[in-house]
N, C-alpha and C positions, 0 to 999 in steps of 0.2 A: 505494500502498501504506499509506504514511503519515498518509494522508490514512481510509483506512477505519477504521485503528487508531485516529485520535482519535477520529472521529464514535463508535465502540464504548464508548472509554473514555470519552467525554463521556455517552452517553446511559446507561453503567454507574453512573458517579458524581453524576449527575442523576435518578436512578431516570426515564430516558425510556422512553417506548414506543418501540420502536424498526424499523422493514421492515430486512428483509437481505434483497436480491438477491443469488440464486447466479448465477455465469454459463452462460450456455446450455441456460438454463431460462426457462419461462413462471411458474413458480412464485414463490411468497418465500414468508419466514415473517416472523410478526409477533411481538415478547415481548419479555419485558425480560433483558436481559444480566445472566444468573447469573454465569458467569467468563470470564475473558480470559488465554489462556496463551500460549507460545510459538509453538504448531502452528495456535490457530485459536479461535473461539470456542464458546461454548453457551450458547445462548437460554433462557427458558422460554415455551413459546407458545400463542399461543391459537389457537381457530378462526374460521371468519369469522360464529358466533353470540356472539363473546365468551366463549366456554367456557375455562378453564387448561385444555391440551390435552399434556401432557408437555413433553419438551423437543428440542433437536435440536444437534446438534455439527455445526458448517460449517468444513470449512479454511479458511484466509484465502486460501490461492492460486484457492482455488473462489469467492471474493464478488468479484460487479462492482461493487456500492456497497452504501449506508449510510443512512436515512434517519430522522432523528428529528423532525422539524419537517413537517409535511403534514396538509391537513384530510382525507384519509383514516385518519390517525393520529388526529387529532379524533373524526375518526367512530366509529374501534374504542375510543377510552377511553369512551367512551358507551357502546360495546354491551357490552364484559367490564364495567361498573360494573352493566348493566341485569342481563347474566346472571347478577354478586351479587345483587344486588337479586332477583331470580326463584328465588333458590336453585337455579342448574340443577344438575348432576352433574357437577363437575370431577375432574380427571384429575392431583392432583400430590405424591400421598402418596408414589412413590415412585421419584421425582428424587434421586438422593445429594448429596451433599457434594463439592465439589471441590478440589483443589491448584492453585491457579492458577501455584505454581513448577515444577508438574511439566507432562508431553505431556498434556493432556487425553482424545485420543483413545485412551489407553491406560489411563487412569481409564476413561471412558466403556464403552469396551469389559470391563473386567475388572469391574466394575458389574454390567454382563449375562451376564456367564458365574458372580459367583458367587449373583446373585440368578436365573437361567435364566429370566428375561426376556426376550422378543423384540424385534429391533430390525429397522428396514429402513434399507439401506444401497444409497449412491449410490457407485460407482466409477469413479475416474478412468480406466480403462481399458473400462469399458463402459455403455451407453447406457441401459440397463433398470436401476432399480433392484431389487435383493433382500431379502427377507425373508425373519428365522431367526431361531435360537434361536445362540448363540456356544457352542464345544463344547471348544475350548484355547484356551490362552492360551500364546503365546511372544517372545522377545525381539524380534522385528521384524516378528511376522508373527503372525496370531489366525485359526481354522477355526472353520467357519458349517455349519450342518446348514441346509440351504434347504428352506423348503415353498412348497406351491405351491398355495393355495385352489381352481383352479377344475379342478386335477389333484392328488389324493389319492396316486395311483402318482409322481408324478414326484419321487423323494426325490435329492438329490444334497448333496455334502458337498464346499464350495469354501474355500482356500487365501488370505486377505486381507494382503497386504504393510497395514500401519499407514498407510504416505504415501498410498496408493492410497485411503482410506477419506475420499473430499470430505465428503458428509454423512450422516450417522449419527441419526435418528428413534430415541426411545425415552422409557416410560414414559407413553405417549400414551394414549385409553382405548380405541380400537381394538387395541392393542398389550398391552393391560393382561387383554381377555379372550380371543385368544388366547394368550395366555402360560397363563391357566386350564385353557381349553377342548381344548388341541390333545393332550393325554395320549390323552382321551378321544376325540378326531378322529382321530389315529395307526390307533388301532385299528376306525378302521372300514372293513369292506372297500370298496376302492375300484370305483364302480358304474359301467354303462355309462349312456348320457344318452338320455332318453326326451325327444325334441322332437316338437312337430309343426310343421309347415308348410303344412297344406292349407287352406285360410281357412274352407270347409267345415263344420267339424270345430270350428272353433276357440270356436263357442256353446254347443258339447255339452259341450266340455270343460273350458271354464269353469265352466258351471253346475253339472259334477259336484264343479271345484272348489272351488266355493261352498260345496257341502253338505259337502263333507267337513272345510271350512276346511282346507284343505291350501294348505304355499307353493309358490309358482310363479314363475317368472319371465315375463315381459312384452315381448319384443325388438320395440324400432321402426328397424332397421337401415336404413331407407329412406331418413331422413334424419341417423341418427347412428347412433353403436355404445352409445349409451347402451340401459340396459337395466333396467327394473322388479321387484323383486320383492318382494311381500308376498303376502298372503288379501282374498280378491273376496268384496268387500263386496255389490255387487248389480252383477247382468249384463243383459242384453237382447241381442237381437239386431246393436244397433245401437251398443251401447256397454259400457262395462264398467270399473265404481270400486271402486279397490283401496286397502287399508290395507298402507301402505307401509312398510318396514323397511329401515333405514340400514346404512351396512358393518359398523358395532358392533353391530349386533343389536338396536339401540334401534326404538321406533315413530317414523318418517316422516313420517307425514300422511298425508294422499289424496291419489288422481292418479284420475282421469274419461280416459280412452282412446278412441276411437272405431275400432270394431272393425275398422274397412279400413283405419286402418292400420298392423294389426299386423303384422308379417313372421313371425314364431314366438311359440313357448310352451312354455317349458320345464317337464315336471311333476317330472323328475329328474335332478340331478346332483351332481358331488360339491358345489360350490358351495350347494347349496340345503342338504346336509348339517352346512355347514360354517357359514349363517346358522340354520340351526335350531338347533344346538348355542349357538351367540351369543344368540340368540333366550333359552335355557331357561336360561342364566347370570345374563343383566338380569331377566329374571324371580325365578329364587331370591335376587337379590341386593336386587330391588325397584327396580330402575332400569331398568325398560325404557320406562318413559314419562315426559319429563321434566314438570316440576312444572304448567308451563304450557298443557300437551296435552291434548285429548281424544281419547282412541282408542274411546270407546264410541258414537259417532257412526253412526247406522245412517241406511239411504236406502231409496228406493222403486224398484225398477226401471220401475215401470211408467211415469214420469213419462218427458219430456223433461227428462234429465237435464242435458243443455248447457246447455241454455235455464233449468233451475230453479235450478241453482248461480249461474249469472250473475246471475242476478233476486235472489238469497237475498246476493250479495257487494254487489252495487249500494244494495240498501236498509238493509245494517248497514257498510258502507264496511269493508269486508274485502278484504285484500292477497294476492293469488296471484299465482302462475306462469301465465302462458298460453303455448301453442308455438301457431305457425298450420301450416298446409297446405306453408307454403313452406320449413319449418325455422326462420323467424323465432321465438327464445325472450327473453322479457322476464319483468318482476317489476311490479307496479303493483294500481293500484285501477282501480274503474268510476266513474262520476259519472252518463253516460245510456243510458238503455235503453229498447227498445222491442221487438218482438216479434223485429225480424232484424240489427238490429245495436247496437254500444254503444259507450261510446265510453271508451276505457283510454286512463289515465296512467302510463306508464314510469317507475321510481324509479332511478334509474341506483344501481350500486356505491359513486358515493363520495354517496349521498344526494340528488343532485339529481334534480327533480321536473319533470318535465313537464306545464305547470300547464294547459295546452292540449287535450292529449290527441288521440289519433288515433283515427278512426273504423271499428270491425272489424266485418265480419258474422259473426254468431254460426256461418254453416254454415262459416265458413274458419277454425276451432279444432279442431286436432285432438287437442290434451289442455291438461287445467289441473288442478294440481296448490295446493292449497290445506290449510293448519292443518299444517304443516308449519313446525321452530322458527324458518327464517330468515323466515320471513311473518309470525308471529304475532310475534316479536321486533320484527321493523322494522315492523308495522303497531303496536305501543307506542309505540315510536321518533317513529312520522309523528304520532300522539296529542297523545303530550306535548308536539311544536312547534305544535298547533293548527293540524294541513293534514286531518288526517281529523278 
């Protein structure tokens, strides 16, 4: 505990970027130390693209370790600078000021209660996080109205002791959008889910969605629990290209998916209603598309889209994300190409580049994502380093 407190105080006093690793979690938080109290620490956090993304309170007992000097943090500092230089949309305005002489958790909860801002809570007595608004504040506990973006009929009121609140995320991009849109979303009638699982209908369903430009969710549960949400840009009987939307309702780049790897297509759900509300909010505030992205690209469905996109990426040294039939998933760039194979150079999260690369068969690729924020920022970073 003493070493954790020392590291946090050093990072704060020296204005160092720090990684804080919670216990029993794969995720960690990166940011600058805002306040250190008797009960925990508050970080002004950044996401993996370098965007300022609200703040987080972490109870001391929930912290495994802290680092303030590492190659990862050096790379992250460069990403933050690039995000600022590119004028990306940040979430910093709703972070309140804190008094380090009083319990920080009570101040975070009180601020959320007064502003009606949504929070994400990790509790010591539960495995899953909880999300919602604070509706009452008491001396030793607070009350929350929990929301479920996947089931609008699932309404829960809960009481939380301050000592149980291990991690509280607040004032982030998605939470700001959720706070602003939820009064309207809450008035929506929870609906039945319309899902298509018969693969013989996939092309017809996706073609209709393309013509209507309606929002859909495409699930590839055969390899992971991930799903794609967006509109259809181009589709043929073998592949579909989507304009994606991220969890905050912003444009999330493009994904090309082989039709025979799709497990299901959702045409109507509570979650799609939520995302539609998020998109409407972002468009109304002119924040739907980050300044360095382009959502207006059009593609010809009569092409072999996989080969066409791979050729384009090789010609212009573009960074893209490739998923293979085996489930392997990496970001990188292409250096050599013929009609059947290409050489792919993986770029690791620590920005280590595989200079040799590996040969991949075009037919072994079942999904390509490109022109999303992480890819464009990484590509710009590699160009600045003279690698591309």
